[in-house]
C-alpha positions as CSV (number, residue, x, y, z in Angstrom):
1,X,22.9,-41.7,43.4
2,X,23.4,-42.1,39.5
3,X,22.9,-38.5,38.2
4,X,20.3,-38.5,35.4
5,X,21.6,-38.0,31.6
6,X,18.8,-35.7,29.3
7,X,19.8,-35.8,25.8
8,X,18.3,-33.8,23.1
9,X,18.7,-33.3,19.3
10,X,17.7,-30.4,17.0
11,X,15.8,-32.7,14.4
12,X,14.6,-29.4,12.3
13,X,15.1,-25.2,12.6
14,X,12.2,-23.3,10.5
15,X,12.3,-20.1,9.6
16,X,9.1,-18.8,8.9
17,X,8.1,-15.2,7.1
18,X,5.2,-13.3,5.2
19,X,5.9,-13.9,2.1
20,X,4.9,-10.6,0.9
21,X,6.6,-8.2,3.3
22,X,9.3,-10.9,4.8
23,X,9.0,-10.0,7.9
24,X,9.2,-12.7,10.6
25,X,6.2,-14.6,11.9
26,X,6.4,-14.9,15.4
27,X,2.4,-15.8,16.6
28,X,1.6,-17.7,19.7
29,X,-1.5,-19.1,17.5
30,X,1.6,-21.2,15.4
31,X,0.2,-24.6,15.0
32,X,2.3,-27.6,13.9
33,X,1.2,-30.8,12.7
34,X,2.6,-34.1,11.6
35,X,-0.2,-36.7,10.2
36,X,-3.2,-36.0,13.1
37,X,-0.9,-35.5,15.9
38,X,0.5,-32.0,16.5
39,X,4.2,-31.5,17.3
40,X,5.8,-28.8,20.1
41,X,8.3,-26.2,18.5
42,X,10.5,-24.2,20.6
43,X,10.1,-20.1,19.5
44,X,13.9,-18.7,19.2
45,X,12.9,-15.3,17.9
46,X,12.8,-13.3,14.9
47,X,10.6,-16.4,13.2
48,X,12.9,-19.5,13.8
49,X,11.1,-22.6,15.7
50,X,13.4,-25.7,16.9
51,X,12.3,-29.0,17.0
52,X,14.0,-31.5,19.3
53,X,14.2,-35.2,19.5
54,X,11.0,-35.4,16.8
55,X,13.2,-38.0,14.4
56,X,14.7,-37.6,11.1
57,X,11.9,-38.9,9.3
58,X,11.4,-37.8,5.4
59,X,7.6,-36.3,6.3
60,X,5.2,-33.9,5.4
61,X,4.5,-31.4,8.0
62,X,1.5,-28.8,8.2
63,X,1.5,-25.1,9.7
64,X,-0.9,-23.2,10.5
65,X,-1.2,-19.7,11.5
66,X,-4.2,-18.0,11.7
67,X,-4.5,-14.9,9.4
68,X,-2.4,-17.2,7.1
69,X,-3.1,-19.5,4.1
70,X,-2.4,-23.5,5.4
71,X,0.8,-24.6,4.5
72,X,1.7,-28.3,4.2
73,X,5.6,-28.5,4.1
74,X,7.8,-31.4,2.3
75,X,10.2,-32.3,5.0
76,X,13.0,-34.4,3.0
77,X,16.2,-34.7,4.9
78,X,17.9,-35.9,2.3
79,X,18.0,-32.6,1.0
80,X,19.1,-30.6,4.6
81,X,22.3,-30.1,6.4
82,X,22.7,-33.2,8.1
83,X,24.1,-30.7,11.2
84,X,21.4,-28.1,11.2
85,X,18.7,-29.2,9.3
86,X,17.1,-26.2,8.4
87,X,14.3,-25.2,6.0
88,X,12.7,-21.5,5.2
89,X,9.0,-21.3,5.1
90,X,7.0,-18.7,3.5
91,X,3.5,-18.4,4.3
92,X,0.8,-16.1,2.3
93,X,-1.6,-14.1,4.0
94,X,-4.8,-14.6,3.9
95,X,-7.6,-13.0,1.7
96,X,-9.1,-11.9,5.0
97,X,-6.5,-11.0,6.9
98,X,-6.5,-8.1,9.7
99,X,-3.1,-7.2,9.5
100,X,-1.0,-4.7,7.4
101,X,-2.1,-3.8,3.2
102,X,-4.8,-5.4,1.9
103,X,-3.8,-8.2,-0.2
104,X,-4.2,-9.0,-4.2
105,X,-4.2,-12.6,-5.7
106,X,-3.0,-14.2,-8.5
107,X,-4.6,-17.7,-8.6
108,X,-5.0,-20.5,-10.6
109,X,-3.8,-24.0,-11.9
110,X,-1.8,-25.6,-14.4
111,X,-0.2,-29.0,-14.6
112,X,3.3,-30.3,-13.9
113,X,3.8,-26.2,-12.3
114,X,6.8,-26.9,-9.6
115,X,7.4,-22.7,-8.3
116,X,5.9,-19.5,-8.9
117,X,7.8,-16.1,-7.3
118,X,8.1,-12.7,-8.5
119,X,10.2,-9.5,-7.9
120,X,8.9,-5.9,-8.1
121,X,11.8,-4.1,-10.7
122,X,10.5,-0.4,-9.3
123,X,11.4,-1.4,-6.1
124,X,15.0,-2.9,-5.5
125,X,17.3,-2.8,-2.4
126,X,20.5,-2.6,-4.3
127,X,21.6,-1.5,-7.7
128,X,24.3,-4.0,-9.5
129,X,27.8,-2.5,-10.3
130,X,30.4,-5.9,-11.8
131,X,31.1,-9.1,-11.0
132,X,34.2,-10.9,-11.4
133,X,33.8,-14.6,-12.6
134,X,37.2,-15.9,-11.3
135,X,36.8,-14.3,-7.7
136,X,32.5,-15.1,-7.4
137,X,32.3,-11.8,-6.4
138,X,29.7,-9.1,-7.1
139,X,30.3,-5.0,-6.7
140,X,27.3,-3.0,-6.1
141,X,27.0,0.7,-7.1
142,X,24.8,1.3,-3.2
143,X,24.7,-0.4,-0.2
144,X,22.1,-2.3,0.3
145,X,18.9,-0.9,1.3
146,X,16.9,-2.5,4.0
147,X,18.6,-6.2,3.1
148,X,19.7,-8.8,4.9
149,X,22.2,-10.9,3.0
150,X,22.8,-13.3,4.9
151,X,19.4,-14.8,3.8
152,X,18.7,-16.1,0.2
153,X,16.0,-13.9,-0.1
154,X,17.5,-11.8,-3.3
155,X,17.7,-11.6,-7.0
156,X,19.5,-9.8,-9.9
157,X,16.9,-8.3,-12.2
158,X,18.2,-8.0,-15.8
159,X,15.2,-5.9,-16.8
160,X,15.9,-5.6,-20.7
161,X,15.7,-9.5,-20.8
162,X,12.2,-9.6,-18.2
163,X,14.5,-12.5,-16.6
164,X,16.1,-12.9,-12.6
165,X,17.9,-14.8,-10.5
166,X,18.1,-15.9,-7.1
167,X,21.5,-14.4,-5.4
168,X,23.0,-17.2,-3.2
169,X,25.0,-15.0,-1.1
170,X,28.0,-17.0,0.7
171,X,30.1,-14.0,2.5
172,X,28.4,-10.3,2.8
173,X,32.4,-8.5,2.0
174,X,31.5,-5.7,2.7
175,X,28.4,-3.0,2.4
176,X,29.0,-2.9,-1.3
177,X,30.6,-6.1,-2.3
178,X,29.5,-9.7,-1.9
179,X,30.7,-13.3,-2.6
180,X,28.9,-15.9,-4.3
181,X,28.1,-19.1,-3.3
182,X,27.6,-20.3,-7.1
183,X,28.3,-18.3,-10.2
184,X,25.8,-16.0,-12.0
185,X,24.1,-17.7,-14.9
186,X,23.0,-15.1,-16.4
187,X,24.5,-12.0,-17.5
188,X,22.9,-8.6,-16.5
189,X,24.2,-4.9,-17.6
190,X,25.5,-2.4,-14.8
191,X,22.8,-0.1,-12.7
192,X,20.4,-3.5,-13.1
193,X,18.7,-3.7,-9.8
194,X,18.5,-6.3,-7.1
195,X,15.3,-7.1,-5.4
196,X,13.8,-8.9,-2.8
197,X,11.7,-12.0,-3.9
198,X,8.0,-12.4,-3.0
199,X,7.0,-16.4,-3.0
200,X,4.0,-18.1,-4.2
201,X,2.7,-21.7,-3.3
202,X,2.0,-24.6,-5.3
203,X,-0.1,-27.4,-4.6
204,X,1.0,-30.9,-5.7
205,X,-2.2,-30.5,-8.0
206,X,-0.9,-27.4,-10.0
207,X,-3.1,-25.0,-8.0
208,X,-1.0,-21.8,-7.3
209,X,-1.5,-18.7,-5.4
210,X,0.8,-15.5,-5.8
211,X,-0.2,-12.8,-3.4
212,X,1.2,-9.3,-2.8
213,X,0.2,-6.3,-0.8
214,X,-1.7,-3.5,-2.7
215,X,0.9,-0.4,-1.5
216,X,1.2,1.3,-4.4
217,X,-0.1,2.7,-7.8
218,X,2.1,0.8,-9.9
219,X,2.0,-3.2,-8.9
220,X,3.7,-4.6,-11.8
221,X,5.5,-7.4,-10.9
222,X,8.1,-10.1,-13.3
223,X,6.5,-13.7,-12.2
224,X,8.9,-16.4,-12.6
225,X,7.5,-19.7,-12.6
226,X,8.9,-23.6,-13.3
227,X,6.9,-26.0,-15.1
228,X,8.3,-29.6,-15.6
229,X,11.8,-27.9,-15.0
230,X,11.2,-24.9,-18.5
231,X,11.5,-21.5,-17.0
232,X,8.9,-19.2,-17.8
233,X,8.6,-15.4,-17.4
234,X,5.8,-12.8,-17.2
235,X,4.6,-9.0,-15.9
236,X,1.5,-9.3,-14.3
237,X,-0.3,-5.8,-13.5
238,X,-1.7,-6.9,-9.6
239,X,-4.1,-3.9,-10.5
240,X,-5.5,-5.9,-13.5
241,X,-5.6,-9.5,-12.4
242,X,-9.2,-9.9,-14.6
243,X,-7.8,-12.4,-17.0
244,X,-4.3,-12.8,-15.7
245,X,-3.2,-16.3,-15.6
246,X,0.3,-18.1,-16.4
247,X,1.0,-19.9,-19.6
248,X,2.3,-23.0,-20.6
249,X,5.9,-22.9,-21.4
250,X,7.2,-24.5,-24.6
């Protein structure tokens, strides 16, 4: 009697997190859809979902989770690791979500908008000390608090210039030293804060949503956005959103 052989290939790994808190989303009501067809995913804990034998064609995948805005994900395998195709997905809590603190929303529409994200200057997870460009190592003044540097979720903020950039971390050498995958593009003075990034959502028509939790007296965020490849920055006070919007980048 011949033995049957069942072969499985991991075709996609999604790590799904709350865009406002960075916490993993593990909800039994989560649904994944390609076109009109629902797709089964296997939960592996910590917000990780794997898809087996679904093929590796480029596609749009729709994600629905109770209490969050629906998300359409552009899965482009040409941009993913061929061995472990993985994507991080940040879902925005809906305004009527019953979990966590209430949310405050910056909404609008801006033609050509590609991305929008923000950091809170007063909520650093660590503090920058110095950077060795030759070794691509960054030394911190203090160990990262509540920071998981294995994930690209953090930015180095230059408060004086009002700009920040993503830290792409290759190795955590020690609790106070990191090695970067890519060199820093901007100079930042010592004592510059390292902050967790909050990600917004942008649709193809330029409509955008950036939400934060209403969890403090001071909610002034530095918002970074890209329009037609040009980067703009703007401080937004989420306690005063009556006339807040993103502007064109000249």
